VOGU-3710 file (C-alpha; in Angstrom, 3 decimals, decimal comma):
1> msartvldlf> 167,533/-125,608/-50,253  165,249/-126,539/-47,359  163,711/-129,919/-48,198  159,979/-130,299/-47,492  159,183/-133,404/-49,524  160,931/-136,487/-50,835  160,827/-134,858/-54,269  162,977/-132,048/-52,878  165,525/-134,684/-51,824  165,465/-136,097/-55,356
11> rcetesprde> 165,946/-132,601/-56,778  169,224/-132,347/-54,820  170,484/-135,379/-56,713  169,528/-134,072/-60,164  171,387/-130,810/-59,582  174,736/-132,643/-59,939  174,114/-135,017/-62,873  176,454/-137,892/-63,728  176,852/-140,164/-66,729  176,629/-143,289/-64,549
21> hyfhytldgh> 174,674/-142,800/-61,333  172,298/-145,786/-60,956  173,605/-149,346/-61,336  171,532/-152,509/-61,408  173,652/-155,596/-60,718  172,602/-159,180/-61,346  174,657/-162,364/-61,617  174,670/-161,808/-65,397  176,286/-158,361/-65,210  175,040/-154,832/-64,729
31> valstaefla> 173,367/-151,919/-66,453  173,950/-148,257/-65,633  171,759/-145,193/-66,032  172,788/-141,565/-66,043  171,089/-139,048/-63,786  169,562/-137,436/-66,883  168,099/-140,695/-68,221  166,764/-141,677/-64,805  165,003/-138,325/-64,495  163,673/-138,541/-68,069
41> rtaglaagle> 162,200/-142,009/-67,456  160,760/-141,010/-64,092  159,150/-137,895/-65,554  157,827/-139,910/-68,500  156,395/-142,507/-66,140  154,651/-139,852/-64,052  153,055/-138,398/-67,193  152,148/-141,883/-68,457  150,484/-142,796/-65,166  148,611/-139,502/-65,216
51> kagigrgdrv> 147,327/-140,263/-68,717  146,087/-143,611/-67,394  144,004/-141,775/-64,816  146,180/-142,064/-61,732  146,347/-138,927/-59,613  146,173/-137,258/-56,256  144,936/-139,451/-53,416  145,329/-142,728/-55,314  147,458/-145,664/-54,168  149,903/-147,607/-56,329
61> mlmtdnrpew> 151,170/-151,015/-55,189  154,783/-151,893/-55,938  156,290/-155,386/-55,906  159,845/-155,732/-57,183  163,352/-156,529/-56,034  165,742/-153,615/-55,634  166,458/-151,940/-58,964  166,359/-148,366/-60,356  162,753/-148,874/-61,473  161,706/-149,191/-57,820
71> hmvdlaaidl> 162,638/-145,580/-57,229  161,262/-144,505/-60,621  157,806/-145,817/-59,722  158,022/-144,407/-56,210  158,973/-140,902/-57,404  156,520/-140,901/-60,313  153,597/-141,881/-58,073  154,296/-139,306/-55,385  154,842/-136,623/-58,038  151,173/-137,115/-58,938
81> gaadvpvygt> 150,117/-136,764/-55,313  149,508/-140,506/-55,064  150,963/-142,780/-52,379  152,702/-146,052/-53,020  152,218/-149,345/-51,220  155,428/-151,425/-51,364  155,029/-155,146/-50,715  157,297/-158,175/-50,523  157,530/-160,629/-53,388  157,079/-163,490/-50,919
91> ltpaqiayqv> 153,422/-162,599/-50,276  150,761/-165,105/-51,297  147,843/-164,101/-53,545  145,550/-164,015/-50,507  147,910/-161,703/-48,630  148,234/-159,446/-51,664  144,445/-159,314/-52,047  144,027/-158,167/-48,450  146,539/-155,342/-48,841  145,163/-154,285/-52,240
101> kdsgsiaavv> 141,638/-154,032/-50,836  142,622/-152,470/-47,535  144,823/-149,819/-49,177  142,429/-149,200/-52,051  145,241/-149,583/-54,580  144,087/-148,919/-58,135  147,371/-149,871/-59,825  150,162/-152,369/-59,305  153,668/-152,277/-60,759  155,264/-155,724/-60,612
111> enadqmakfl> 158,711/-157,001/-61,570  158,008/-160,057/-63,722  155,454/-162,520/-65,012  155,774/-164,869/-62,036  154,838/-162,094/-59,623  152,193/-160,726/-61,977  150,473/-164,116/-61,974  149,560/-163,505/-58,322  147,860/-160,221/-59,219  146,019/-161,732/-62,173
121> eiqgecpdlr> 144,740/-164,448/-59,843  143,162/-161,931/-57,454  142,037/-159,312/-59,952  138,464/-160,612/-59,936  138,084/-160,002/-56,201  139,794/-156,591/-56,364  137,627/-154,551/-58,757  139,413/-151,275/-57,959  142,722/-152,698/-59,198  142,403/-151,375/-62,741
131> hliqiegpca> 146,013/-150,977/-63,903  148,623/-153,753/-64,052  152,137/-152,822/-65,159  155,123/-155,161/-65,512  158,777/-154,134/-65,441  160,389/-156,958/-67,428  159,518/-160,028/-69,490  156,552/-160,990/-71,702  153,248/-159,561/-70,491  149,893/-161,328/-70,249
141> pgvrplmevi> 146,843/-159,756/-71,927  145,723/-156,667/-70,026  149,174/-156,042/-68,552  151,220/-153,077/-69,815  155,040/-153,092/-70,017  156,591/-150,391/-67,856  158,578/-148,953/-70,774  155,340/-148,549/-72,738  153,907/-146,436/-69,938  157,139/-144,426/-69,741
151> dsgrsgesed> 157,229/-143,841/-73,500  153,569/-142,797/-73,519  154,453/-139,903/-71,225  157,865/-138,842/-72,522  157,926/-135,518/-74,295  159,930/-132,338/-74,479  157,847/-130,975/-71,613  157,619/-134,005/-69,326  160,502/-132,995/-67,052  159,258/-129,427/-66,613
161> lfwqradhvq> 155,801/-130,791/-65,825  157,334/-133,222/-63,319  158,901/-130,390/-61,325  155,793/-128,234/-61,627  153,730/-131,023/-60,069  156,429/-131,570/-57,445  156,070/-127,971/-56,292  152,427/-128,658/-55,408  153,154/-131,736/-53,264  152,852/-130,851/-49,582
171> aedvltliyt> 154,876/-132,026/-46,607  151,735/-133,391/-44,946  150,704/-135,436/-48,007  150,682/-139,198/-47,527  153,830/-140,637/-49,083  153,394/-144,341/-48,476  151,518/-147,121/-46,711  153,853/-149,763/-45,307  152,150/-152,895/-44,008  153,639/-154,411/-40,893
181> sgttgnpkgv> 152,705/-157,812/-39,589  151,488/-157,984/-36,016  151,494/-160,892/-33,613  147,796/-161,438/-34,287  145,321/-160,405/-36,962  145,868/-158,757/-40,310  148,851/-156,505/-41,030  148,425/-152,801/-40,337  149,175/-150,099/-42,891  151,572/-147,581/-41,356
191> tlthenlvqn> 150,758/-144,204/-42,908  153,863/-142,074/-43,451  153,921/-138,569/-44,897  156,603/-136,706/-46,809  157,417/-134,795/-43,637  157,904/-138,042/-41,715  160,562/-139,348/-44,085  162,279/-136,013/-44,780  162,524/-135,251/-41,071  164,152/-138,640/-40,569
201> vlpsaeravv> 166,578/-138,274/-43,467  167,963/-134,873/-42,456  169,143/-135,722/-38,906  170,205/-139,243/-39,932  172,475/-137,666/-42,547  174,294/-135,920/-39,698  175,317/-139,320/-38,268  175,734/-141,495/-41,394  177,784/-138,922/-43,298  178,019/-139,651/-47,029
211> dpadfclefl> 178,814/-137,502/-50,054  178,919/-137,721/-53,877  182,225/-139,618/-53,747  180,496/-142,574/-52,084  179,158/-145,649/-53,878  176,351/-147,232/-51,883  174,902/-150,709/-52,209  171,159/-151,145/-51,732  170,289/-154,796/-51,199  167,952/-154,803/-48,214
221> plchvferml> 164,400/-154,735/-49,597  163,338/-151,192/-50,437  159,826/-152,070/-49,312  161,258/-151,985/-45,777  161,379/-148,454/-44,361  165,017/-148,837/-43,190  166,489/-149,198/-46,674  163,918/-146,833/-48,115  164,903/-143,980/-45,807  168,556/-144,591/-46,607
231> gylymyrgvt> 167,735/-144,509/-50,327  166,326/-141,019/-49,870  169,363/-140,036/-47,801  171,628/-141,176/-50,654  169,572/-139,061/-53,071  169,860/-136,051/-50,782  173,640/-136,393/-50,674  174,097/-137,264/-54,362  175,547/-140,729/-53,708  175,918/-143,152/-56,623
241> kaycsvyhva> 173,670/-146,175/-56,069  174,068/-149,851/-56,888  170,990/-152,047/-56,553  171,041/-155,825/-56,220  169,000/-158,640/-54,730  169,726/-159,631/-51,145  170,132/-163,191/-52,470  173,077/-162,181/-54,657  174,951/-159,753/-52,439  177,537/-162,276/-51,237
251> dllttikptv> 178,472/-163,064/-54,850  178,588/-159,420/-55,943  180,363/-157,554/-53,137  183,809/-157,873/-54,669  182,420/-156,793/-58,046  180,449/-153,792/-56,811  183,058/-152,598/-54,262  180,723/-150,323/-52,269  181,892/-147,700/-49,803  178,676/-147,847/-47,751
261> fasvpriyek> 175,818/-150,275/-47,204  173,174/-151,102/-44,627  172,212/-154,541/-43,413  170,519/-156,531/-40,714  172,753/-158,283/-38,147  172,358/-161,701/-39,760  174,419/-160,636/-42,791  177,284/-159,425/-40,583  177,090/-162,647/-38,609  177,420/-164,678/-41,803
271> vydkvmgkva> 180,506/-162,707/-42,830  182,039/-163,303/-39,404  181,250/-167,027/-39,504  182,775/-167,351/-42,977  185,997/-165,569/-42,000  186,412/-167,484/-38,754  185,632/-170,763/-40,521  188,478/-170,149/-42,964  190,811/-169,221/-40,099  189,920/-172,389/-38,196
281> sapavrralf> 190,840/-174,574/-41,168  194,102/-172,720/-41,905  197,563/-173,997/-40,850  198,678/-173,131/-37,328  201,106/-170,424/-38,446  198,406/-168,567/-40,425  195,964/-168,878/-37,523  198,531/-167,342/-35,200  199,204/-164,521/-37,664  195,482/-163,768/-37,971
291> nwalangrka> 194,957/-163,760/-34,201  197,965/-161,441/-33,737  196,627/-159,030/-36,371  193,109/-159,086/-34,922  194,479/-158,369/-31,440  196,248/-155,310/-32,858  192,989/-154,224/-34,464  191,146/-154,578/-31,167  193,664/-152,290/-29,485  193,433/-149,736/-32,276
301> yprrlagqps> 189,702/-149,310/-32,845  188,892/-147,469/-29,572  191,391/-144,799/-30,632  189,763/-144,560/-34,069  186,337/-144,147/-32,443  187,733/-141,233/-30,443  189,126/-139,653/-33,616  192,730/-140,361/-32,599  195,603/-142,019/-34,542  194,955/-145,745/-34,554
311> gglsmaladk> 198,400/-147,180/-33,953  202,048/-147,449/-34,843  204,228/-149,852/-36,807  202,717/-153,034/-35,365  199,208/-151,990/-36,376  200,366/-150,897/-39,815  201,997/-154,282/-40,361  198,939/-156,173/-39,085  196,756/-154,213/-41,456  198,983/-154,755/-44,472
321> lvlskvreal> 199,512/-158,469/-43,916  196,073/-159,574/-42,699  193,306/-157,075/-41,993  193,331/-155,416/-45,407  192,938/-158,872/-46,987  189,742/-159,445/-44,966  188,412/-156,073/-46,108  189,187/-156,993/-49,716  186,717/-159,884/-49,418  184,044/-157,228/-48,780
331> ggrlrfcvsg> 185,046/-155,169/-51,789  187,999/-153,357/-50,257  186,461/-149,865/-50,179  183,980/-149,943/-47,284  184,088/-146,809/-45,127  181,255/-147,866/-42,872  178,071/-149,942/-42,665  174,777/-149,382/-40,871  172,976/-152,059/-38,874  169,331/-152,154/-37,826
341> gaplplfine> 166,289/-154,369/-37,580  167,573/-156,377/-34,602  170,298/-156,114/-31,942  173,827/-156,520/-33,316  175,914/-158,837/-31,091  178,725/-156,821/-29,520  181,414/-159,338/-30,510  180,364/-159,005/-34,165  180,649/-155,223/-34,053  184,011/-155,462/-32,282
351> ffhsigiril> 185,272/-157,838/-34,971  184,329/-155,474/-37,800  185,830/-152,473/-36,024  188,995/-154,504/-35,420  189,435/-155,221/-39,144  188,872/-151,544/-39,934  185,180/-151,377/-40,889  182,848/-149,224/-38,804  179,300/-150,474/-38,185  176,869/-147,806/-37,025
361> egygltetsp> 174,201/-149,597/-35,030  170,833/-147,915/-34,679  167,287/-148,443/-33,487  163,986/-147,592/-35,071  160,464/-148,601/-36,007  158,387/-148,468/-39,143  156,117/-146,103/-37,206  159,021/-143,653/-36,688  160,208/-143,579/-40,320  162,325/-145,453/-38,933
371> vvavngiagg> 165,377/-144,062/-37,087  164,997/-143,142/-33,429  168,666/-143,398/-32,487  171,891/-144,252/-34,294  175,627/-144,047/-33,759  177,642/-141,558/-35,806  180,718/-141,747/-38,003  182,392/-138,671/-36,494  184,929/-139,054/-33,689  183,224/-139,478/-30,320
381> esrlgtvgra> 179,822/-140,130/-31,943  179,906/-143,917/-31,638  179,784/-146,288/-28,696  179,831/-150,011/-29,356  177,132/-152,062/-27,664  174,613/-149,216/-27,916  172,278/-147,846/-30,594  173,686/-144,358/-30,110  171,957/-141,150/-29,112  168,495/-140,149/-30,279
391> isnvevkiad> 168,582/-138,169/-33,521  168,416/-134,414/-33,106  164,681/-133,829/-33,708  163,368/-136,771/-31,675  162,556/-136,925/-27,973  162,531/-140,256/-26,159  161,572/-141,321/-22,675  161,098/-144,618/-20,892  157,721/-145,025/-19,220  157,289/-146,560/-15,780
401> dgelcvkgps> 156,367/-149,894/-17,359  159,562/-149,909/-19,447  157,895/-148,888/-22,701  159,927/-146,563/-24,943  157,982/-143,440/-25,925  159,015/-141,423/-28,977  158,009/-137,911/-29,999  159,011/-136,016/-33,121  158,165/-135,087/-36,713  159,057/-138,542/-38,043
411> vmkgywnlpe> 156,332/-140,292/-36,013  153,680/-141,741/-38,328  150,335/-140,150/-39,117  148,607/-143,326/-37,938  147,461/-146,774/-39,030  145,474/-146,781/-42,280  141,725/-147,115/-41,646  142,355/-148,129/-38,030  141,555/-145,153/-35,775  141,213/-147,315/-32,659
421> ktaevfd> 144,619/-148,966/-33,195  146,100/-145,540/-33,880  144,672/-144,160/-30,636  146,211/-147,057/-28,689  149,780/-146,052/-29,604  149,445/-142,272/-29,268  149,519/-140,565/-25,902
//
């Protein structure tokens, strides 16, 4: 199937249903949803939102930590031809009010009562914000529980209607508004279409190769376009997903045991600091053993990057005695990670490659949906210290003043309600 919209990517996932496909981990345990139940709830939510009067051209604000409901709301809104406006839970009421009014959001789906209190505080100054929906916990008067909205739309026909509506969504339809903070002034709403995200997912999937056997961890905020694009890529490839808060990932890695995750460099730096701190406090013999094993890993990883055998008996012994133990602290099953958002220090990437975990460093912008360039998992497709080659459908050039210029189908439609700002960044 040739994917045109994000809903086409989701359809790929539903064609190979599983009993446990979406996991939500907290420090208290986890819950799992089957593909069938996730689709049923998403379809019910779309119908429930439609009954409430939400439809094509509307905007729905979304404030929640990573969890299956994030994607339910996202998919339900875009199925109706609406666009969603994901925002961070750290925003103040005043910041929320600006983005509600600027985007013209008529509904907000919020995780809990603490976050909902911010929306109730600003409701008087945002008259278009007519629908408040809460995912968990007791609701204040005028706020509907998410499950109530889902149940109001669930029927024997809701899934068929979901796919019928999906067939009418167009590639050029606005998918989302993502607000980015500038150095001065109010944040700008980056307007991304279905085509933008789909045309970023497809070539990125050629570099970050995953399949239904993988178990990904989504902990970077889904309101950031980096994790969001990867979430769609996982759907496209039928990957099982585990969601958790970025604040809990260190405690849950050995429980979740992911095969793939994405992060910003700071997380990898923290892992490195923790490992090296333990080594520094270990007895001299153990320090020497670790350093010997790491040296073997450093010799082996260039061969692995080239797709060649990574070493002989010495490397096998180093891996069994030391390096595999370090990987176990990260769950023990990681095939590779992806890094973006800031430059990854070369020594950090070399350390992870030396212990047997690939990090694919890339570069992108919210305005480019986001990937411009990224290293690949295949032999010869990765070069440490770089962000890799440009993805296959993007052209890049460096202007005389050093500015990087990007052209391709994943470049944004523009800044919401800011034609002059849009004109400044387009050539």
